[in-house]
PyMOL Python script that loads the backbone (N, CA, C, O; Angstrom):
from pymol import cmd

cmd.read_pdbstr("""\
ATOM      1  N   MET A   1       0.842  -1.187   0.000  1.00  0.00           N
ATOM      2  CA  MET A   1       0.000   0.000   0.000  1.00  0.00           C
ATOM      3  C   MET A   1       0.883   1.244   0.000  1.00  0.00           C
ATOM      4  O   MET A   1       1.800   1.371   0.812  1.00  0.00           O
ATOM      5  N   LEU A   2       0.598   2.143  -0.908  1.00  0.00           N
ATOM      6  CA  LEU A   2       1.344   3.387  -0.995  1.00  0.00           C
ATOM      7  C   LEU A   2       0.862   4.352   0.082  1.00  0.00           C
ATOM      8  O   LEU A   2      -0.339   4.486   0.319  1.00  0.00           O
ATOM      9  N   GLU A   3       1.808   5.021   0.729  1.00  0.00           N
ATOM     10  CA  GLU A   3       1.432   5.925   1.804  1.00  0.00           C
ATOM     11  C   GLU A   3       1.969   7.329   1.537  1.00  0.00           C
ATOM     12  O   GLU A   3       3.143   7.513   1.215  1.00  0.00           O
ATOM     13  N   LEU A   4       1.090   8.307   1.676  1.00  0.00           N
ATOM     14  CA  LEU A   4       1.468   9.703   1.484  1.00  0.00           C
ATOM     15  C   LEU A   4       2.109  10.260   2.752  1.00  0.00           C
ATOM     16  O   LEU A   4       1.730   9.890   3.863  1.00  0.00           O
ATOM     17  N   ASP A   5       3.067  11.138   2.578  1.00  0.00           N
ATOM     18  CA  ASP A   5       3.733  11.809   3.686  1.00  0.00           C
ATOM     19  C   ASP A   5       2.695  12.614   4.473  1.00  0.00           C
ATOM     20  O   ASP A   5       2.059  13.514   3.925  1.00  0.00           O
ATOM     21  N   LYS A   6       2.529  12.292   5.743  1.00  0.00           N
ATOM     22  CA  LYS A   6       1.498  12.932   6.562  1.00  0.00           C
ATOM     23  C   LYS A   6       1.772  14.406   6.831  1.00  0.00           C
ATOM     24  O   LYS A   6       0.845  15.182   7.063  1.00  0.00           O
ATOM     25  N   ILE A   7       3.029  14.788   6.801  1.00  0.00           N
ATOM     26  CA  ILE A   7       3.365  16.202   7.001  1.00  0.00           C
ATOM     27  C   ILE A   7       2.925  17.011   5.783  1.00  0.00           C
ATOM     28  O   ILE A   7       2.293  18.058   5.926  1.00  0.00           O
ATOM     29  N   ILE A   8       3.255  16.533   4.602  1.00  0.00           N
ATOM     30  CA  ILE A   8       2.934  17.260   3.372  1.00  0.00           C
ATOM     31  C   ILE A   8       1.465  17.123   3.005  1.00  0.00           C
ATOM     32  O   ILE A   8       0.886  18.035   2.414  1.00  0.00           O
ATOM     33  N   HIS A   9       0.856  15.992   3.348  1.00  0.00           N
ATOM     34  CA  HIS A   9      -0.526  15.726   2.926  1.00  0.00           C
ATOM     35  C   HIS A   9      -1.530  16.476   3.795  1.00  0.00           C
ATOM     36  O   HIS A   9      -2.326  15.879   4.520  1.00  0.00           O
ATOM     37  N   GLN A  10      -1.468  17.749   3.703  1.00  0.00           N
ATOM     38  CA  GLN A  10      -2.380  18.689   4.355  1.00  0.00           C
ATOM     39  C   GLN A  10      -2.462  19.831   3.360  1.00  0.00           C
ATOM     40  O   GLN A  10      -1.421  20.333   2.938  1.00  0.00           O
ATOM     41  N   PRO A  11      -3.664  20.268   2.962  1.00  0.00           N
ATOM     42  CA  PRO A  11      -3.783  21.209   1.846  1.00  0.00           C
ATOM     43  C   PRO A  11      -2.867  22.445   1.910  1.00  0.00           C
ATOM     44  O   PRO A  11      -2.240  22.796   0.911  1.00  0.00           O
ATOM     45  N   VAL A  12      -2.789  23.087   3.046  1.00  0.00           N
ATOM     46  CA  VAL A  12      -1.958  24.292   3.139  1.00  0.00           C
ATOM     47  C   VAL A  12      -0.482  23.928   2.992  1.00  0.00           C
ATOM     48  O   VAL A  12       0.250  24.609   2.274  1.00  0.00           O
ATOM     49  N   ARG A  13      -0.039  22.874   3.656  1.00  0.00           N
ATOM     50  CA  ARG A  13       1.370  22.486   3.561  1.00  0.00           C
ATOM     51  C   ARG A  13       1.721  21.983   2.155  1.00  0.00           C
ATOM     52  O   ARG A  13       2.842  22.190   1.691  1.00  0.00           O
ATOM     53  N   THR A  14       0.782  21.331   1.481  1.00  0.00           N
ATOM     54  CA  THR A  14       1.021  20.920   0.098  1.00  0.00           C
ATOM     55  C   THR A  14       1.251  22.151  -0.772  1.00  0.00           C
ATOM     56  O   THR A  14       2.165  22.169  -1.596  1.00  0.00           O
ATOM     57  N   LYS A  15       0.427  23.177  -0.592  1.00  0.00           N
ATOM     58  CA  LYS A  15       0.579  24.419  -1.360  1.00  0.00           C
ATOM     59  C   LYS A  15       1.911  25.101  -1.053  1.00  0.00           C
ATOM     60  O   LYS A  15       2.591  25.576  -1.963  1.00  0.00           O
ATOM     61  N   ILE A  16       2.279  25.150   0.209  1.00  0.00           N
ATOM     62  CA  ILE A  16       3.547  25.772   0.601  1.00  0.00           C
ATOM     63  C   ILE A  16       4.709  25.027  -0.044  1.00  0.00           C
ATOM     64  O   ILE A  16       5.602  25.655  -0.613  1.00  0.00           O
ATOM     65  N   MET A  17       4.711  23.717   0.036  1.00  0.00           N
ATOM     66  CA  MET A  17       5.801  22.925  -0.535  1.00  0.00           C
ATOM     67  C   MET A  17       5.846  23.083  -2.062  1.00  0.00           C
ATOM     68  O   MET A  17       6.930  23.180  -2.637  1.00  0.00           O
ATOM     69  N   ALA A  18       4.702  23.109  -2.708  1.00  0.00           N
ATOM     70  CA  ALA A  18       4.666  23.295  -4.160  1.00  0.00           C
ATOM     71  C   ALA A  18       5.235  24.661  -4.530  1.00  0.00           C
ATOM     72  O   ALA A  18       6.017  24.782  -5.473  1.00  0.00           O
ATOM     73  N   TYR A  19       4.842  25.674  -3.792  1.00  0.00           N
ATOM     74  CA  TYR A  19       5.321  27.033  -4.058  1.00  0.00           C
ATOM     75  C   TYR A  19       6.832  27.108  -3.863  1.00  0.00           C
ATOM     76  O   TYR A  19       7.552  27.615  -4.723  1.00  0.00           O
ATOM     77  N   LEU A  20       7.301  26.603  -2.733  1.00  0.00           N
ATOM     78  CA  LEU A  20       8.727  26.688  -2.433  1.00  0.00           C
ATOM     79  C   LEU A  20       9.573  25.781  -3.327  1.00  0.00           C
ATOM     80  O   LEU A  20      10.750  26.064  -3.547  1.00  0.00           O
ATOM     81  N   SER A  21       9.000  24.705  -3.842  1.00  0.00           N
ATOM     82  CA  SER A  21       9.774  23.827  -4.715  1.00  0.00           C
ATOM     83  C   SER A  21      10.069  24.500  -6.052  1.00  0.00           C
ATOM     84  O   SER A  21      11.040  24.153  -6.723  1.00  0.00           O
ATOM     85  N   SER A  22       9.237  25.454  -6.435  1.00  0.00           N
ATOM     86  CA  SER A  22       9.479  26.151  -7.701  1.00  0.00           C
ATOM     87  C   SER A  22      10.231  27.474  -7.511  1.00  0.00           C
ATOM     88  O   SER A  22      10.765  28.030  -8.471  1.00  0.00           O
ATOM     89  N   ALA A  23      10.270  27.972  -6.277  1.00  0.00           N
ATOM     90  CA  ALA A  23      10.985  29.219  -5.992  1.00  0.00           C
ATOM     91  C   ALA A  23      12.278  28.887  -5.247  1.00  0.00           C
ATOM     92  O   ALA A  23      12.312  27.953  -4.446  1.00  0.00           O
ATOM     93  N   LYS A  24      13.325  29.639  -5.508  1.00  0.00           N
ATOM     94  CA  LYS A  24      14.568  29.410  -4.766  1.00  0.00           C
ATOM     95  C   LYS A  24      14.372  29.729  -3.297  1.00  0.00           C
ATOM     96  O   LYS A  24      14.784  28.971  -2.418  1.00  0.00           O
ATOM     97  N   GLU A  25      13.738  30.861  -3.048  1.00  0.00           N
ATOM     98  CA  GLU A  25      13.423  31.277  -1.685  1.00  0.00           C
ATOM     99  C   GLU A  25      12.263  32.255  -1.750  1.00  0.00           C
ATOM    100  O   GLU A  25      11.952  32.807  -2.806  1.00  0.00           O
ATOM    101  N   CYS A  26      11.635  32.457  -0.612  1.00  0.00           N
ATOM    102  CA  CYS A  26      10.486  33.351  -0.582  1.00  0.00           C
ATOM    103  C   CYS A  26      10.365  33.963   0.802  1.00  0.00           C
ATOM    104  O   CYS A  26      10.559  33.286   1.812  1.00  0.00           O
ATOM    105  N   ASP A  27      10.045  35.244   0.838  1.00  0.00           N
ATOM    106  CA  ASP A  27       9.866  35.883   2.145  1.00  0.00           C
ATOM    107  C   ASP A  27       8.461  35.599   2.667  1.00  0.00           C
ATOM    108  O   ASP A  27       7.552  35.248   1.915  1.00  0.00           O
ATOM    109  N   TYR A  28       8.316  35.761   3.966  1.00  0.00           N
ATOM    110  CA  TYR A  28       7.080  35.456   4.680  1.00  0.00           C
ATOM    111  C   TYR A  28       5.867  36.129   4.035  1.00  0.00           C
ATOM    112  O   TYR A  28       4.866  35.470   3.752  1.00  0.00           O
ATOM    113  N   THR A  29       5.956  37.425   3.807  1.00  0.00           N
ATOM    114  CA  THR A  29       4.809  38.197   3.307  1.00  0.00           C
ATOM    115  C   THR A  29       4.403  37.752   1.908  1.00  0.00           C
ATOM    116  O   THR A  29       3.215  37.592   1.630  1.00  0.00           O
ATOM    117  N   THR A  30       5.365  37.553   1.038  1.00  0.00           N
ATOM    118  CA  THR A  30       5.056  37.120  -0.329  1.00  0.00           C
ATOM    119  C   THR A  30       4.394  35.750  -0.321  1.00  0.00           C
ATOM    120  O   THR A  30       3.400  35.533  -1.015  1.00  0.00           O
ATOM    121  N   LEU A  31       4.939  34.831   0.457  1.00  0.00           N
ATOM    122  CA  LEU A  31       4.373  33.488   0.535  1.00  0.00           C
ATOM    123  C   LEU A  31       2.962  33.527   1.112  1.00  0.00           C
ATOM    124  O   LEU A  31       2.043  32.921   0.562  1.00  0.00           O
ATOM    125  N   ARG A  32       2.798  34.235   2.211  1.00  0.00           N
ATOM    126  CA  ARG A  32       1.485  34.342   2.856  1.00  0.00           C
ATOM    127  C   ARG A  32       0.457  34.948   1.900  1.00  0.00           C
ATOM    128  O   ARG A  32      -0.653  34.431   1.773  1.00  0.00           O
ATOM    129  N   ASN A  33       0.820  36.033   1.234  1.00  0.00           N
ATOM    130  CA  ASN A  33      -0.117  36.698   0.325  1.00  0.00           C
ATOM    131  C   ASN A  33      -0.401  35.864  -0.920  1.00  0.00           C
ATOM    132  O   ASN A  33      -1.539  35.819  -1.385  1.00  0.00           O
ATOM    133  N   SER A  34       0.615  35.209  -1.461  1.00  0.00           N
ATOM    134  CA  SER A  34       0.431  34.394  -2.667  1.00  0.00           C
ATOM    135  C   SER A  34      -0.531  33.235  -2.418  1.00  0.00           C
ATOM    136  O   SER A  34      -1.313  32.869  -3.296  1.00  0.00           O
ATOM    137  N   LEU A  35      -0.468  32.667  -1.228  1.00  0.00           N
ATOM    138  CA  LEU A  35      -1.327  31.529  -0.891  1.00  0.00           C
ATOM    139  C   LEU A  35      -2.602  31.944  -0.152  1.00  0.00           C
ATOM    140  O   LEU A  35      -3.424  31.106   0.219  1.00  0.00           O
ATOM    141  N   GLU A  36      -2.745  33.262   0.054  1.00  0.00           N
ATOM    142  CA  GLU A  36      -3.924  33.834   0.726  1.00  0.00           C
ATOM    143  C   GLU A  36      -4.161  33.193   2.094  1.00  0.00           C
ATOM    144  O   GLU A  36      -5.254  32.716   2.399  1.00  0.00           O
ATOM    145  N   LEU A  37      -3.101  33.196   2.909  1.00  0.00           N
ATOM    146  CA  LEU A  37      -3.167  32.621   4.251  1.00  0.00           C
ATOM    147  C   LEU A  37      -3.219  33.709   5.303  1.00  0.00           C
ATOM    148  O   LEU A  37      -2.731  34.819   5.087  1.00  0.00           O
ATOM    149  N   SER A  38      -3.812  33.389   6.439  1.00  0.00           N
ATOM    150  CA  SER A  38      -3.758  34.297   7.584  1.00  0.00           C
ATOM    151  C   SER A  38      -2.404  34.123   8.260  1.00  0.00           C
ATOM    152  O   SER A  38      -1.710  33.133   8.027  1.00  0.00           O
ATOM    153  N   ASP A  39      -2.034  35.077   9.088  1.00  0.00           N
ATOM    154  CA  ASP A  39      -0.775  34.956   9.826  1.00  0.00           C
ATOM    155  C   ASP A  39      -0.768  33.696  10.688  1.00  0.00           C
ATOM    156  O   ASP A  39       0.254  33.017  10.793  1.00  0.00           O
ATOM    157  N   GLY A  40      -1.904  33.387  11.301  1.00  0.00           N
ATOM    158  CA  GLY A  40      -2.002  32.206  12.152  1.00  0.00           C
ATOM    159  C   GLY A  40      -1.762  30.910  11.391  1.00  0.00           C
ATOM    160  O   GLY A  40      -0.994  30.056  11.832  1.00  0.00           O
ATOM    161  N   HIS A  41      -2.431  30.767  10.236  1.00  0.00           N
ATOM    162  CA  HIS A  41      -2.230  29.575   9.420  1.00  0.00           C
ATOM    163  C   HIS A  41      -0.790  29.475   8.950  1.00  0.00           C
ATOM    164  O   HIS A  41      -0.174  28.410   8.996  1.00  0.00           O
ATOM    165  N   MET A  42      -0.269  30.605   8.499  1.00  0.00           N
ATOM    166  CA  MET A  42       1.092  30.610   7.973  1.00  0.00           C
ATOM    167  C   MET A  42       2.088  30.157   9.031  1.00  0.00           C
ATOM    168  O   MET A  42       2.896  29.263   8.779  1.00  0.00           O
ATOM    169  N   SER A  43       2.038  30.759  10.199  1.00  0.00           N
ATOM    170  CA  SER A  43       3.034  30.424  11.224  1.00  0.00           C
ATOM    171  C   SER A  43       2.866  28.995  11.731  1.00  0.00           C
ATOM    172  O   SER A  43       3.861  28.321  11.996  1.00  0.00           O
ATOM    173  N   THR A  44       1.641  28.523  11.870  1.00  0.00           N
ATOM    174  CA  THR A  44       1.398  27.150  12.323  1.00  0.00           C
ATOM    175  C   THR A  44       2.004  26.134  11.359  1.00  0.00           C
ATOM    176  O   THR A  44       2.699  25.208  11.778  1.00  0.00           O
ATOM    177  N   HIS A  45       1.740  26.310  10.080  1.00  0.00           N
ATOM    178  CA  HIS A  45       2.219  25.350   9.091  1.00  0.00           C
ATOM    179  C   HIS A  45       3.716  25.471   8.848  1.00  0.00           C
ATOM    180  O   HIS A  45       4.382  24.468   8.589  1.00  0.00           O
ATOM    181  N   MET A  46       4.252  26.679   8.927  1.00  0.00           N
ATOM    182  CA  MET A  46       5.691  26.841   8.744  1.00  0.00           C
ATOM    183  C   MET A  46       6.454  26.212   9.909  1.00  0.00           C
ATOM    184  O   MET A  46       7.525  25.642   9.704  1.00  0.00           O
ATOM    185  N   LYS A  47       5.924  26.307  11.121  1.00  0.00           N
ATOM    186  CA  LYS A  47       6.567  25.648  12.271  1.00  0.00           C
ATOM    187  C   LYS A  47       6.676  24.153  12.033  1.00  0.00           C
ATOM    188  O   LYS A  47       7.704  23.546  12.333  1.00  0.00           O
ATOM    189  N   GLU A  48       5.631  23.562  11.499  1.00  0.00           N
ATOM    190  CA  GLU A  48       5.617  22.122  11.209  1.00  0.00           C
ATOM    191  C   GLU A  48       6.662  21.772  10.152  1.00  0.00           C
ATOM    192  O   GLU A  48       7.418  20.815  10.319  1.00  0.00           O
ATOM    193  N   LEU A  49       6.705  22.540   9.068  1.00  0.00           N
ATOM    194  CA  LEU A  49       7.631  22.255   7.977  1.00  0.00           C
ATOM    195  C   LEU A  49       9.081  22.527   8.372  1.00  0.00           C
ATOM    196  O   LEU A  49       9.980  21.789   7.968  1.00  0.00           O
ATOM    197  N   VAL A  50       9.312  23.566   9.149  1.00  0.00           N
ATOM    198  CA  VAL A  50      10.667  23.859   9.633  1.00  0.00           C
ATOM    199  C   VAL A  50      11.084  22.807  10.656  1.00  0.00           C
ATOM    200  O   VAL A  50      12.227  22.351  10.655  1.00  0.00           O
ATOM    201  N   GLY A  51      10.155  22.425  11.526  1.00  0.00           N
ATOM    202  CA  GLY A  51      10.441  21.434  12.564  1.00  0.00           C
ATOM    203  C   GLY A  51      10.860  20.078  12.019  1.00  0.00           C
ATOM    204  O   GLY A  51      11.686  19.396  12.626  1.00  0.00           O
ATOM    205  N   CYS A  52      10.300  19.681  10.881  1.00  0.00           N
ATOM    206  CA  CYS A  52      10.672  18.386  10.300  1.00  0.00           C
ATOM    207  C   CYS A  52      11.787  18.545   9.267  1.00  0.00           C
ATOM    208  O   CYS A  52      12.128  17.598   8.558  1.00  0.00           O
ATOM    209  N   GLU A  53      12.341  19.734   9.190  1.00  0.00           N
ATOM    210  CA  GLU A  53      13.484  20.052   8.323  1.00  0.00           C
ATOM    211  C   GLU A  53      13.182  19.935   6.836  1.00  0.00           C
ATOM    212  O   GLU A  53      14.079  19.646   6.043  1.00  0.00           O
ATOM    213  N   TYR A  54      11.934  20.155   6.452  1.00  0.00           N
ATOM    214  CA  TYR A  54      11.574  20.213   5.032  1.00  0.00           C
ATOM    215  C   TYR A  54      11.821  21.618   4.491  1.00  0.00           C
ATOM    216  O   TYR A  54      12.042  21.804   3.294  1.00  0.00           O
ATOM    217  N   VAL A  55      11.780  22.602   5.386  1.00  0.00           N
ATOM    218  CA  VAL A  55      11.977  24.003   5.018  1.00  0.00           C
ATOM    219  C   VAL A  55      12.939  24.617   6.021  1.00  0.00           C
ATOM    220  O   VAL A  55      12.904  24.296   7.209  1.00  0.00           O
ATOM    221  N   GLU A  56      13.804  25.507   5.527  1.00  0.00           N
ATOM    222  CA  GLU A  56      14.664  26.239   6.444  1.00  0.00           C
ATOM    223  C   GLU A  56      14.239  27.697   6.455  1.00  0.00           C
ATOM    224  O   GLU A  56      13.744  28.231   5.462  1.00  0.00           O
ATOM    225  N   MET A  57      14.445  28.322   7.596  1.00  0.00           N
ATOM    226  CA  MET A  57      14.017  29.687   7.814  1.00  0.00           C
ATOM    227  C   MET A  57      15.231  30.538   8.162  1.00  0.00           C
ATOM    228  O   MET A  57      16.102  30.118   8.923  1.00  0.00           O
ATOM    229  N   GLU A  58      15.275  31.727   7.598  1.00  0.00           N
ATOM    230  CA  GLU A  58      16.349  32.679   7.910  1.00  0.00           C
ATOM    231  C   GLU A  58      15.717  33.999   8.312  1.00  0.00           C
ATOM    232  O   GLU A  58      14.884  34.546   7.589  1.00  0.00           O
ATOM    233  N   LYS A  59      16.113  34.500   9.454  1.00  0.00           N
ATOM    234  CA  LYS A  59      15.601  35.790   9.923  1.00  0.00           C
ATOM    235  C   LYS A  59      16.706  36.823   9.775  1.00  0.00           C
ATOM    236  O   LYS A  59      17.862  36.572  10.113  1.00  0.00           O
ATOM    237  N   SER A  60      16.328  37.989   9.262  1.00  0.00           N
ATOM    238  CA  SER A  60      17.286  39.074   9.085  1.00  0.00           C
ATOM    239  C   SER A  60      16.557  40.408   9.251  1.00  0.00           C
ATOM    240  O   SER A  60      15.353  40.448   9.507  1.00  0.00           O
ATOM    241  N   PHE A  61      17.302  41.477   9.101  1.00  0.00           N
ATOM    242  CA  PHE A  61      16.716  42.807   9.143  1.00  0.00           C
ATOM    243  C   PHE A  61      17.048  43.521   7.844  1.00  0.00           C
ATOM    244  O   PHE A  61      18.195  43.517   7.398  1.00  0.00           O
ATOM    245  N   VAL A  62      16.035  44.135   7.239  1.00  0.00           N
ATOM    246  CA  VAL A  62      16.202  44.932   6.034  1.00  0.00           C
ATOM    247  C   VAL A  62      15.595  46.294   6.324  1.00  0.00           C
ATOM    248  O   VAL A  62      14.409  46.402   6.632  1.00  0.00           O
ATOM    249  N   ASP A  63      16.415  47.331   6.224  1.00  0.00           N
ATOM    250  CA  ASP A  63      15.972  48.685   6.576  1.00  0.00           C
ATOM    251  C   ASP A  63      15.381  48.736   7.980  1.00  0.00           C
ATOM    252  O   ASP A  63      14.349  49.366   8.211  1.00  0.00           O
ATOM    253  N   ASN A  64      16.046  48.067   8.905  1.00  0.00           N
ATOM    254  CA  ASN A  64      15.642  48.000  10.311  1.00  0.00           C
ATOM    255  C   ASN A  64      14.295  47.328  10.541  1.00  0.00           C
ATOM    256  O   ASN A  64      13.677  47.519  11.589  1.00  0.00           O
ATOM    257  N   LYS A  65      13.836  46.543   9.572  1.00  0.00           N
ATOM    258  CA  LYS A  65      12.585  45.802   9.717  1.00  0.00           C
ATOM    259  C   LYS A  65      12.902  44.312   9.635  1.00  0.00           C
ATOM    260  O   LYS A  65      13.724  43.899   8.817  1.00  0.00           O
ATOM    261  N   PRO A  66      12.258  43.499  10.478  1.00  0.00           N
ATOM    262  CA  PRO A  66      12.517  42.057  10.418  1.00  0.00           C
ATOM    263  C   PRO A  66      12.022  41.450   9.110  1.00  0.00           C
ATOM    264  O   PRO A  66      10.971  41.824   8.591  1.00  0.00           O
ATOM    265  N   LYS A  67      12.792  40.518   8.597  1.00  0.00           N
ATOM    266  CA  LYS A  67      12.420  39.814   7.365  1.00  0.00           C
ATOM    267  C   LYS A  67      12.704  38.329   7.575  1.00  0.00           C
ATOM    268  O   LYS A  67      13.799  37.946   7.986  1.00  0.00           O
ATOM    269  N   THR A  68      11.703  37.503   7.288  1.00  0.00           N
ATOM    270  CA  THR A  68      11.850  36.053   7.387  1.00  0.00           C
ATOM    271  C   THR A  68      11.795  35.481   5.981  1.00  0.00           C
ATOM    272  O   THR A  68      10.873  35.757   5.214  1.00  0.00           O
ATOM    273  N   THR A  69      12.800  34.681   5.659  1.00  0.00           N
ATOM    274  CA  THR A  69      12.888  34.060   4.341  1.00  0.00           C
ATOM    275  C   THR A  69      12.873  32.542   4.511  1.00  0.00           C
ATOM    276  O   THR A  69      13.489  31.998   5.428  1.00  0.00           O
ATOM    277  N   TYR A  70      12.156  31.871   3.610  1.00  0.00           N
ATOM    278  CA  TYR A  70      12.049  30.415   3.646  1.00  0.00           C
ATOM    279  C   TYR A  70      12.642  29.803   2.389  1.00  0.00           C
ATOM    280  O   TYR A  70      12.536  30.365   1.299  1.00  0.00           O
ATOM    281  N   ARG A  71      13.272  28.637   2.553  1.00  0.00           N
ATOM    282  CA  ARG A  71      13.808  27.850   1.450  1.00  0.00           C
ATOM    283  C   ARG A  71      13.497  26.384   1.711  1.00  0.00           C
ATOM    284  O   ARG A  71      13.563  25.917   2.848  1.00  0.00           O
ATOM    285  N   ILE A  72      13.158  25.666   0.653  1.00  0.00           N
ATOM    286  CA  ILE A  72      12.956  24.234   0.798  1.00  0.00           C
ATOM    287  C   ILE A  72      14.346  23.590   0.920  1.00  0.00           C
ATOM    288  O   ILE A  72      15.279  23.980   0.218  1.00  0.00           O
ATOM    289  N   THR A  73      14.472  22.622   1.800  1.00  0.00           N
ATOM    290  CA  THR A  73      15.754  21.930   1.994  1.00  0.00           C
ATOM    291  C   THR A  73      15.860  20.762   1.016  1.00  0.00           C
ATOM    292  O   THR A  73      14.884  20.414   0.351  1.00  0.00           O
ATOM    293  N   ASN A  74      17.034  20.166   0.930  1.00  0.00           N
ATOM    294  CA  ASN A  74      17.183  18.963   0.095  1.00  0.00           C
ATOM    295  C   ASN A  74      16.258  17.856   0.592  1.00  0.00           C
ATOM    296  O   ASN A  74      15.638  17.145  -0.200  1.00  0.00           O
ATOM    297  N   LYS A  75      16.175  17.721   1.916  1.00  0.00           N
ATOM    298  CA  LYS A  75      15.279  16.727   2.506  1.00  0.00           C
ATOM    299  C   LYS A  75      13.832  17.019   2.095  1.00  0.00           C
ATOM    300  O   LYS A  75      13.091  16.104   1.734  1.00  0.00           O
ATOM    301  N   GLY A  76      13.437  18.281   2.149  1.00  0.00           N
ATOM    302  CA  GLY A  76      12.085  18.680   1.767  1.00  0.00           C
ATOM    303  C   GLY A  76      11.817  18.470   0.291  1.00  0.00           C
ATOM    304  O   GLY A  76      10.733  18.031  -0.094  1.00  0.00           O
ATOM    305  N   ARG A  77      12.803  18.783  -0.537  1.00  0.00           N
ATOM    306  CA  ARG A  77      12.663  18.597  -1.987  1.00  0.00           C
ATOM    307  C   ARG A  77      12.460  17.114  -2.319  1.00  0.00           C
ATOM    308  O   ARG A  77      11.610  16.765  -3.137  1.00  0.00           O
ATOM    309  N   LYS A  78      13.247  16.254  -1.678  1.00  0.00           N
ATOM    310  CA  LYS A  78      13.109  14.809  -1.894  1.00  0.00           C
ATOM    311  C   LYS A  78      11.747  14.309  -1.399  1.00  0.00           C
ATOM    312  O   LYS A  78      11.085  13.520  -2.074  1.00  0.00           O
ATOM    313  N   ALA A  79      11.338  14.774  -0.220  1.00  0.00           N
ATOM    314  CA  ALA A  79      10.050  14.362   0.350  1.00  0.00           C
ATOM    315  C   ALA A  79       8.896  14.801  -0.539  1.00  0.00           C
ATOM    316  O   ALA A  79       7.942  14.049  -0.736  1.00  0.00           O
ATOM    317  N   PHE A  80       8.978  16.014  -1.076  1.00  0.00           N
ATOM    318  CA  PHE A  80       7.900  16.510  -1.931  1.00  0.00           C
ATOM    319  C   PHE A  80       7.870  15.745  -3.253  1.00  0.00           C
ATOM    320  O   PHE A  80       6.793  15.421  -3.754  1.00  0.00           O
ATOM    321  N   ALA A  81       9.033  15.456  -3.820  1.00  0.00           N
ATOM    322  CA  ALA A  81       9.092  14.675  -5.063  1.00  0.00           C
ATOM    323  C   ALA A  81       8.492  13.284  -4.850  1.00  0.00           C
ATOM    324  O   ALA A  81       7.751  12.785  -5.697  1.00  0.00           O
ATOM    325  N   THR A  82       8.812  12.670  -3.728  1.00  0.00           N
ATOM    326  CA  THR A  82       8.256  11.356  -3.394  1.00  0.00           C
ATOM    327  C   THR A  82       6.748  11.457  -3.208  1.00  0.00           C
ATOM    328  O   THR A  82       6.002  10.599  -3.680  1.00  0.00           O
ATOM    329  N   TYR A  83       6.304  12.499  -2.525  1.00  0.00           N
ATOM    330  CA  TYR A  83       4.874  12.724  -2.304  1.00  0.00           C
ATOM    331  C   TYR A  83       4.131  12.792  -3.644  1.00  0.00           C
ATOM    332  O   TYR A  83       3.098  12.147  -3.824  1.00  0.00           O
ATOM    333  N   VAL A  84       4.666  13.576  -4.570  1.00  0.00           N
ATOM    334  CA  VAL A  84       4.032  13.731  -5.886  1.00  0.00           C
ATOM    335  C   VAL A  84       4.023  12.405  -6.636  1.00  0.00           C
ATOM    336  O   VAL A  84       3.023  12.058  -7.266  1.00  0.00           O
ATOM    337  N   THR A  85       5.112  11.668  -6.578  1.00  0.00           N
ATOM    338  CA  THR A  85       5.191  10.359  -7.243  1.00  0.00           C
ATOM    339  C   THR A  85       4.159   9.392  -6.675  1.00  0.00           C
ATOM    340  O   THR A  85       3.448   8.725  -7.426  1.00  0.00           O
ATOM    341  N   VAL A  86       4.079   9.316  -5.364  1.00  0.00           N
ATOM    342  CA  VAL A  86       3.101   8.423  -4.724  1.00  0.00           C
ATOM    343  C   VAL A  86       1.681   8.842  -5.073  1.00  0.00           C
ATOM    344  O   VAL A  86       0.833   7.993  -5.347  1.00  0.00           O
ATOM    345  N   LEU A  87       1.416  10.134  -5.067  1.00  0.00           N
ATOM    346  CA  LEU A  87       0.083  10.634  -5.419  1.00  0.00           C
ATOM    347  C   LEU A  87      -0.275  10.241  -6.858  1.00  0.00           C
ATOM    348  O   LEU A  87      -1.397   9.810  -7.123  1.00  0.00           O
ATOM    349  N   LYS A  88       0.663  10.387  -7.772  1.00  0.00           N
ATOM    350  CA  LYS A  88       0.428   9.988  -9.166  1.00  0.00           C
ATOM    351  C   LYS A  88       0.164   8.494  -9.266  1.00  0.00           C
ATOM    352  O   LYS A  88      -0.711   8.069 -10.020  1.00  0.00           O
ATOM    353  N   GLU A  89       0.910   7.695  -8.514  1.00  0.00           N
ATOM    354  CA  GLU A  89       0.702   6.246  -8.528  1.00  0.00           C
ATOM    355  C   GLU A  89      -0.675   5.878  -7.998  1.00  0.00           C
ATOM    356  O   GLU A  89      -1.341   5.001  -8.548  1.00  0.00           O
ATOM    357  N   ILE A  90      -1.100   6.541  -6.937  1.00  0.00           N
ATOM    358  CA  ILE A  90      -2.429   6.290  -6.383  1.00  0.00           C
ATOM    359  C   ILE A  90      -3.518   6.636  -7.398  1.00  0.00           C
ATOM    360  O   ILE A  90      -4.479   5.887  -7.576  1.00  0.00           O
ATOM    361  N   ILE A  91      -3.353   7.770  -8.053  1.00  0.00           N
ATOM    362  CA  ILE A  91      -4.331   8.216  -9.038  1.00  0.00           C
ATOM    363  C   ILE A  91      -4.386   7.252 -10.219  1.00  0.00           C
ATOM    364  O   ILE A  91      -5.467   6.934 -10.714  1.00  0.00           O
ATOM    365  N   SER A  92      -3.238   6.793 -10.663  1.00  0.00           N
ATOM    366  CA  SER A  92      -3.203   5.922 -11.841  1.00  0.00           C
ATOM    367  C   SER A  92      -3.739   4.517 -11.591  1.00  0.00           C
ATOM    368  O   SER A  92      -4.076   3.798 -12.531  1.00  0.00           O
ATOM    369  N   THR A  93      -3.818   4.128 -10.306  1.00  0.00           N
ATOM    370  CA  THR A  93      -4.322   2.788 -10.002  1.00  0.00           C
ATOM    371  C   THR A  93      -5.817   2.776  -9.703  1.00  0.00           C
ATOM    372  O   THR A  93      -6.395   1.715  -9.465  1.00  0.00           O
ATOM    373  N   THR A  94      -6.436   3.931  -9.714  1.00  0.00           N
ATOM    374  CA  THR A  94      -7.881   3.959  -9.420  1.00  0.00           C
ATOM    375  C   THR A  94      -8.693   4.067 -10.676  1.00  0.00           C
ATOM    376  O   THR A  94      -9.922   4.103 -10.615  1.00  0.00           O
TER     377      THR A  94
END
""", "prot")
cmd.dss("prot")
cmd.show_as("cartoon", "prot")
cmd.util.cbc("prot")
cmd.orient("prot")
């Protein structure tokens, strides 16, 4: 039986991983606005993805304002590729 990654297999986290897999990096505001997420949803899901090391976070200051940037890690890229492959296999067998 094929099993989907439980971390990625959540609609918001799937969208985040898809977005980050195509972008080299993305700042908090751009990602949140692009996916039309609330601050609460964004921070909750990013904690999960950062915690399992699928995404890395960098905090800095630009013009004396905090800026958070996210990048998908190699581990995250592999996990997302596997997730997509398994999903395609599930779809093709039904």
